[in-house]
C-alpha positions as a printed Julia matrix, in Angstrom:
361×3 Matrix{Float64}:
   6.66  26.2   -0.93
   9.63  26.07  -3.25
  10.6   23.47  -5.81
  13.22  21.28  -4.16
  14.42  17.86  -5.18
  13.14  15.3   -2.71
  15.89  12.98  -1.55
  15.19   9.24  -1.32
  14.04   8.39   2.2
  13.44   5.06   3.96
  10.16   4.17   5.67
  11.99   3.5    8.91
  13.5    6.97   8.76
  10.04   8.51   8.33
   8.61   6.49  11.22
  11.4    7.6   13.51
  10.98  11.22  12.42
   7.28  11.06  13.18
   8.03   9.94  16.75
  10.45  12.85  17.07
   7.86  15.28  15.68
   5.44  14.32  18.45
   8.11  14.96  21.07
   9.1   18.3   19.52
   5.47  19.37  19.29
   4.92  18.78  23.0
   8.15  20.63  23.84
   6.72  23.61  21.92
   3.47  23.54  23.9
   1.24  21.7   21.45
  -1.21  19.24  22.99
  -1.27  16.86  20.05
  -0.23  16.43  16.43
  -1.55  14.24  13.63
  -0.68  13.63   9.98
  -3.05  13.26   7.05
  -2.77  13.12   3.31
  -3.49  16.33   1.39
  -7.2   15.63   1.1
 -10.24  16.94   3.0
 -12.52  14.14   1.8
 -16.27  14.93   1.84
 -15.76  18.2    3.72
 -15.21  20.18   0.52
 -18.66  19.33  -0.82
 -20.22  20.21   2.54
 -18.53  23.6    2.4
 -19.85  24.24  -1.12
 -23.39  23.38  -0.02
 -23.07  25.64   3.05
 -21.91  28.56   0.91
 -24.68  27.98  -1.64
 -27.25  28.45   1.12
 -25.71  31.79   2.1
 -25.03  30.68   5.67
 -21.68  32.52   5.64
 -23.4   35.93   5.61
 -20.91  38.78   5.14
 -17.91  36.48   5.45
 -17.23  36.75   1.72
 -13.69  35.46   2.22
 -15.19  32.02   2.82
 -16.35  31.91  -0.81
 -13.12  33.22  -2.28
 -10.01  31.34  -3.51
 -11.9   28.71  -5.52
 -11.07  25.19  -4.35
  -7.95  26.22  -2.41
  -9.8   26.14   0.92
 -10.62  22.45   0.67
  -7.87  21.24  -1.72
  -4.44  21.56  -0.07
  -2.6   20.81  -3.31
  -4.32  23.77  -4.98
  -3.29  26.09  -2.16
   0.29  24.79  -1.99
   1.31  22.74  -5.03
   3.46  19.78  -4.14
   1.81  19.16  -0.79
   1.73  15.46   0.09
   0.92  15.55   3.8
  -0.61  17.98   6.28
   0.45  18.04   9.92
  -2.4   19.23  12.14
  -1.64  20.44  15.66
  -3.78  21.62  18.55
  -3.03  23.79  21.58
  -5.28  24.16  24.64
  -6.33  27.7   25.53
  -8.87  27.59  28.38
  -7.6   29.8   31.26
  -7.33  28.37  34.75
  -8.93  29.0   37.1
 -11.92  30.19  35.1
 -15.65  30.53  35.76
 -17.32  31.42  32.46
 -20.77  30.3   33.57
 -20.67  32.66  36.55
 -19.96  35.6   34.24
 -22.79  34.59  31.89
 -25.3   34.54  34.72
 -24.27  37.98  36.04
 -25.93  40.27  33.51
 -23.92  43.33  34.51
 -20.69  41.56  33.56
 -19.32  41.41  30.03
 -18.86  37.94  28.61
 -15.91  37.65  26.24
 -15.18  34.37  24.49
 -12.47  32.52  26.39
 -10.17  32.17  23.37
  -9.57  35.91  23.27
  -8.99  36.82  26.92
  -5.22  36.69  26.48
  -2.9   37.58  23.64
  -3.87  36.89  20.05
  -3.05  33.26  19.39
  -2.12  33.72  15.72
   1.42  34.98  16.23
   2.24  32.55  19.03
   1.04  29.47  17.15
   2.62  30.61  13.89
   5.99  31.1   15.58
   5.83  27.7   17.27
   4.75  26.01  14.03
   7.6   27.67  12.15
  10.01  26.33  14.75
   8.54  22.84  14.41
   8.77  23.02  10.6
  12.4   24.14  10.86
  13.27  21.18  13.09
  11.63  18.78  10.67
  13.5   20.35   7.76
  16.81  19.97   9.58
  16.07  16.31  10.28
  14.68  15.47   6.83
  16.14  17.72   4.17
  15.08  17.92   0.56
  11.39  18.58   1.27
   9.28  21.7    1.74
   7.24  22.94   4.68
   4.76  25.78   5.07
   2.9   26.67   8.28
  -0.58  28.19   8.58
  -2.66  29.6   11.46
  -5.75  31.25   9.97
  -3.35  32.96   7.55
  -4.67  31.24   4.42
  -7.85  29.51   3.23
  -7.43  26.21   5.09
 -10.29  23.92   6.12
  -8.55  23.24   9.4
 -11.21  21.26  11.3
 -11.61  18.93   8.35
  -7.86  18.34   8.16
  -7.67  17.84  11.93
 -10.44  15.22  11.77
  -8.65  13.5    8.9
  -5.43  13.6   10.96
  -7.11  11.8   13.87
  -7.37  14.74  16.28
 -11.1   14.35  16.95
 -14.52  14.39  15.36
 -16.57  17.37  14.21
 -19.46  17.62  16.65
 -23.04  18.72  16.2
 -21.9   22.25  17.12
 -19.42  22.13  14.19
 -16.48  22.25  16.62
 -13.67  19.7   16.58
 -13.99  17.59  19.73
 -11.27  15.38  21.17
 -12.5   12.56  23.45
  -9.85  13.31  26.08
  -9.59  17.08  25.71
 -12.96  18.55  24.7
 -12.9   21.45  22.24
 -11.22  24.43  23.9
  -8.11  24.41  21.73
  -6.58  26.19  18.74
  -5.57  24.47  15.5
  -2.66  25.02  13.15
  -1.21  23.24  10.12
   2.06  22.49   8.35
   1.8   21.62   4.66
   4.7   19.46   3.51
   5.95  17.54   0.5
   7.47  14.91   2.81
   5.62  11.55   2.69
   5.29  11.19   6.46
   3.29   8.2    7.77
  -0.41   9.03   8.03
  -2.59   8.77  11.11
  -6.0    7.15  10.85
  -8.89   9.62  10.48
 -11.18  10.0   13.49
 -14.26   8.38  11.98
 -16.52   7.8   14.96
 -18.95  10.53  16.03
 -19.27  10.43  19.83
 -22.09  12.99  20.09
 -24.68  10.23  20.08
 -28.17  11.42  20.98
 -26.9   14.45  22.88
 -28.32  17.75  21.62
 -27.19  20.04  24.47
 -25.25  22.37  22.15
 -28.17  22.72  19.74
 -30.68  23.34  22.52
 -28.63  25.95  24.39
 -27.84  28.24  21.44
 -29.35  31.63  22.41
 -30.13  32.62  18.82
 -31.12  29.21  17.4
 -28.25  29.4   14.95
 -28.13  25.65  14.3
 -30.32  24.72  11.35
 -29.64  21.05  12.06
 -26.94  18.96  13.75
 -23.56  19.84  12.18
 -25.12  22.76  10.29
 -24.68  26.36  11.49
 -26.3   29.45  10.0
 -23.53  31.91  10.83
 -25.86  34.85  10.26
 -27.57  34.02  13.56
 -24.44  33.01  15.48
 -23.41  35.42  18.25
 -19.75  35.07  17.31
 -20.61  36.25  13.81
 -22.9   39.03  15.02
 -20.36  40.46  17.48
 -17.18  39.97  15.42
 -17.76  39.5   11.69
 -20.87  41.64  11.15
 -19.88  45.26  10.57
 -23.31  46.91  10.46
 -26.23  46.96  12.9
 -27.06  43.79  14.79
 -30.59  42.7   13.77
 -32.94  44.11  16.39
 -34.83  40.85  16.86
 -31.61  39.1   17.85
 -30.28  41.74  20.26
 -32.15  40.55  23.36
 -30.83  37.05  22.72
 -27.2   38.18  22.96
 -27.52  38.76  26.7
 -24.17  39.98  28.0
 -22.07  38.3   25.29
 -20.06  41.15  23.77
 -17.31  39.32  21.85
 -17.97  35.81  20.67
 -19.92  33.06  22.39
 -18.94  29.78  24.05
 -22.37  28.42  25.01
 -22.3   25.43  22.67
 -18.92  24.43  24.1
 -19.69  25.13  27.75
 -22.59  22.66  27.76
 -20.76  19.95  25.83
 -20.26  16.94  28.12
 -16.9   16.23  26.52
 -15.52  19.52  27.81
 -15.37  18.1   31.29
 -12.09  16.72  29.95
 -10.8   20.11  28.8
  -7.39  20.87  30.18
  -6.41  24.3   31.47
  -3.69  25.91  29.42
  -0.18  26.25  30.78
   0.58  29.0   28.26
   1.07  32.38  30.03
   0.04  34.34  26.91
  -3.45  32.81  27.06
  -4.15  34.02  30.59
  -6.69  36.89  30.93
  -5.4   40.44  30.66
  -6.84  43.73  31.95
  -9.5   41.89  33.96
 -11.42  41.04  30.8
 -12.58  37.74  32.27
 -14.76  39.51  34.86
 -15.21  43.16  33.85
 -18.54  45.0   33.96
 -20.3   46.14  30.83
 -20.42  49.71  32.11
 -16.69  50.03  32.76
 -15.75  48.62  29.35
 -18.31  50.85  27.63
 -16.63  53.95  29.04
 -13.22  53.12  27.59
 -12.01  55.85  25.25
 -10.73  54.76  21.86
  -7.19  55.27  23.15
  -7.91  52.98  26.11
  -9.48  50.41  23.81
  -6.42  50.36  21.57
  -4.01  50.22  24.5
  -5.82  47.47  26.39
  -6.5   45.31  23.35
  -3.0   45.57  21.91
  -2.01  42.11  20.75
  -5.57  40.86  21.26
  -8.05  39.33  18.84
 -10.64  41.78  20.2
  -9.13  44.39  17.89
 -10.91  42.58  15.04
 -14.25  44.14  15.88
 -12.88  47.71  15.97
 -13.76  50.38  18.5
 -17.2   51.18  17.08
 -18.07  47.5   16.9
 -16.9   47.12  20.51
 -19.22  49.92  21.63
 -22.07  48.54  19.53
 -21.76  45.14  21.22
 -21.48  46.64  24.71
 -24.53  48.84  24.11
 -26.55  45.72  23.34
 -25.22  44.07  26.49
 -26.18  47.12  28.53
 -29.63  47.05  26.98
 -30.01  43.51  28.29
 -28.59  44.32  31.74
 -30.6   45.17  34.87
 -31.7   48.8   35.13
 -29.1   50.15  37.54
 -27.5   53.57  37.96
 -24.11  52.51  36.46
 -25.85  50.94  33.45
 -28.09  53.93  32.74
 -25.32  56.48  33.29
 -22.98  54.64  30.94
 -25.62  54.6   28.2
 -26.47  58.27  28.72
 -22.82  59.23  28.24
 -22.78  57.63  24.77
 -26.26  58.76  23.65
 -24.77  61.45  21.39
 -21.82  59.42  20.13
 -20.61  60.65  16.7
 -21.01  57.16  15.2
 -24.52  56.52  13.89
 -23.95  52.8   14.44
 -23.14  53.31  18.12
 -25.95  55.85  18.68
 -28.57  53.57  17.18
 -27.67  50.72  19.53
 -27.41  53.03  22.55
 -30.87  54.46  21.85
 -32.25  50.94  21.53
 -30.66  50.04  24.87
 -32.12  53.11  26.59
 -35.59  52.25  25.32
 -35.11  48.75  26.75
 -34.83  50.44  30.16
 -37.95  52.53  29.52
 -35.92  55.7   28.96
 -36.07  58.3   26.22
 -32.86  58.59  24.17
């Protein structure tokens, strides 16, 4: 954000611009947009307490940058308002529960079946910021999509886009939680939306009860070190052996706490072509994915968030899935072919999987 002289602006002009922003956002494929002041409220203290307990595990980046993650004005000096947007991503038609119950299939979190959302959202947000700048000059705008330390769910709640549920996800009462978030930091004093104060989870504990690894310490409190998304994406070393059977066939991320949420009956299928499944990843078998060469992995995950885990991490996760699969010829043959893999990380998980089937590595 640069230092620019803010021109005097009338309240009526700002109100009209806000109405136009909502229309532009929908034209760009965003499901909703809200505006909040540059303040995350009590969420900053909750983050500090979470970090102090070590629940972030190896995600050291969560503890970096001082107060910039929860203080927008520290991250971008001069920020007065934050625009928070959301974009639905759930593919349609989709049957995630059917994949989860077929233990020979590989379950991949629904947000990553298509192209990586970062570039698409960032481009759309940049376009939205440019339109706002053209309409209201003399102010500054900066867009973020996981590209900086931003406490995005907190800002979205403060901008009226939903409440943070017991599963720590942002939930919208008319759209569930299967959506991406992005932000525009601005020095323009746009009219604020009211924060979403009411928690609609009530007595429901479905998300806490269904978690395969018991990662929720309490409602609204997640120990990431036990979360399957952390174990299959963020963790770079061996997956703790005691947790491996609990992963089932989940090989990249986990959606269980969203799939059981009653509010997700209101989730809307995405109309965005880039979020549709590619390479059959929504219904592929563990064995076929495990036999991908590194070249195939790189080719078929080009432009995908799956690249984050790396090829060895991909094989590690699939080996665990195969260890939890039924003892069939394709499963055993796939494991046998990787038993002497040059990576110690991969070998260790393959040998564990073979022992799960009563076989000698």
